[in-house]
C-alpha positions, 0 to 999 in steps of 0.5 A, a space after each residue: 176826714 182827718 186821720 192820725 198816725 201813732 208811732 210805737 218804737 222798736 228798739 234793738 239791744 242797745 236801746 236804739 230806735 231803728 223802727 216804728 210801728 205805725 197805728 193809723 186812725 180815722 176820727 170817725 170813731 162810730 165807723 160801723 163798716 165791715 172788717 174787710 171795708 176797714 181793711 181797705 179803708 186802712 190801706 187807703 189812709 196809708 197811701 194817703 197819708 204817705 202822699 199828702 204828708 210824706 215819709 220824712 215827717 212820719 218815720 224820718 230815716 226809720 222803718 215803719 211797720 204796718 199791720 196787715 191781714 189777708 184782705 190787705 195782703 191780697 190788695 193792690 194798695 200795698 203795692 203802692 207802699 215803697 217796700 224799702 221804707 216798710 215792713 208788714 206785720 201779718 196779724 195774729 187772725 189772718 187767715 192762712 190759705 195756699 192763695 195767701 202762702 203764694 201771695 206772700 211768697 210772690 211779694 217777698 221775691 218782689 222785696 217785701 218783708 214780713 213779720 209775725 204779729 202777736 205770736 203766743 208760741 203755742 203749739 197750735 200757732 206754730 203749726 198754723 203759721 209754719 208754711 210762712 216761716 221761710 218769709 218771715 224776718 221777724 216773730 213778734 211774741 206777745 209776752 202778755 199772752 204767755 206771762 214771763 214765768 213761761 216765756 223762756 219755754 215758749 220761745 225755746 220752741 222756736 229756736 229751731 227756726 233760727 227767726 229773730 224774735 221781738 218781745 212786744 207788749 212790755 209794759 214794765 222795767 221788770 218785764 224788760 230785765 226779763 226779756 233782755 236775758 232771754 233770746 230776744 233780739 228786739 223790744 216794743 212796749 211801753 217800759 221806756 217811759 220809766 226805765 231804770 238805766 242811770 246809776 246815779 241822781 245827778 243833775 248834769 251841768 248843761 241840765 243845771 244850766 237850762 234849770 237857771 235860765 228857766 228860774 232867771 227868766 221866771 224872775 226877770 223877762 227883759 230882753 237884754 238881761 236874758 241875752 246876757 244869761 244866755 250868753 254864759 251858756 254856749 251849749 244852750 246858745 248853740 242848741 237853741 240856734 239849732 232849734 230856731 233852724 229846724 223845720 219848726 220855724 220858718 224864719 226868713 231873716 239870718 241869725 245874727 245874735 243871741 239878742 235877735 233869737 230872744 226877740 223872734 221867740 219871746 221870754 215865754 217861748 224860750 222858757 218853754 223850749 228850755 224844757 226840752 233842753 233839760 233832756 241834754 244829749 239823749 241819743 247817749 243813753 239807751 231809750 233817752 231818744 224815744 223818752 225825748 221824743 215823747 216829751 216833745 209830742 206831749 209838748 206839742 199836743 198840749 200847745 195845740 190843744 191850748 190854742 184850740 180851747 182859745 186859750 193862747 195865753 196857756 200855750 206856753 205853759 202847756 208846751 213846758 208842761 209836756 216837755 218837762 212830763 218825763 224828765 223824772 224818768 229821764 234823770 231818774 229822780 222823782 217829779 218832786 225832787 226835780 221840781 224842788 230845783 226849779 221856779 215853776 209856775 203852781 199850775 204846772 207844778 199841780 199838772 206834773 204832780 198830780 194831773 189836775 187842773 186845765 194843764 193837767 187834764 191836757 197832759 192826761 190826754 196827751 199822755 193817753 194818745 201818746 201811749 195809745 195802740 187803740 185810739 178809738 178805745 182811748 177817745 171813749 175813755 177820755 170822755 167828752 171834752 167840750 173845747 175841742 172835738 175828736 177831729 181837732 184832737 187827731 189833727 193836734 196829734 198829727 201836728 205833733 207827730 211831724 213836729 217830733 220829725 221835724 225837730 229830730 237832732 235839734 
């Protein structure tokens, strides 16, 4: 049975991603097993993924956060997970008993670290989970359950416990702005996809170079011509070389020239990669690295689904469409303004502006899977797509997740 690992980044105050909440699903969305069975199955899936795929392709050097309830906490499966790489989020419906308290206390002495999930800061919830507070390193506050109007007063109740707070389910930049002014050390949600974090609307020189190259290759796909144009942009040559040497490729021969790289990749693949180069140096911007990672995820999902749908001629277009889908957020300009600076195929423009056409459908699917913290519900909402199955969709998403980590810093 195929499985899929979704990831939602967790940021510190500087906008640096230090960990991911990991969301595991199987492609069997008609599972009618009991919750207890699902908890045990989730534990098996986690262990299976770690052993089959490995930690590095999933989380790189960051921390993975995993949801647990009393069933999983009492399961021996939790002991199979390397505690130095994981933190465990105790779900809000977890039944707290003396036995659970002793179990968490024991696991804590072994080096396991815990957080409380979906905390609404009500007096009832505080009283219920207070016995566990000595073993909790983060309380994840559900800002949607509380509302921003009452958020300050709600978290004031937790001040005396001196436990670091994380604002979760932040969906807009306005909500992020409010939370950033309160006593939150960490942040999680979809706000980073549309952050208002740049002071101007200037397209930077390296981005301009990438745009010019895309335009040149669209006009003339001669290898010698493309190689000459690349030679005038040493920053892009350097970045292309790093991409070629990343885990995404397995070329046996050593790279000796720009022309060789152009021949190995081909003009259309280079155009698709130039879409990623437009993101420049994302690590120098708050949330920029995760915008870049999301663009890579979408690009790879779309490429894989195009191939699955037996449309290999659209694979590079699909990759480029996904890679450009967040460039407006990254550059803080409208998508229309960006498209006015680049000569792109009308099918790609239609997908980016209106989510229409075959590429538009793939972009919608990739975006939904990128966002999803309830994959089963997302798949049901997507409806039936005749050219690929649920299992093939999961497979594309898993490949994309691995691709993001393999191309980290490339």
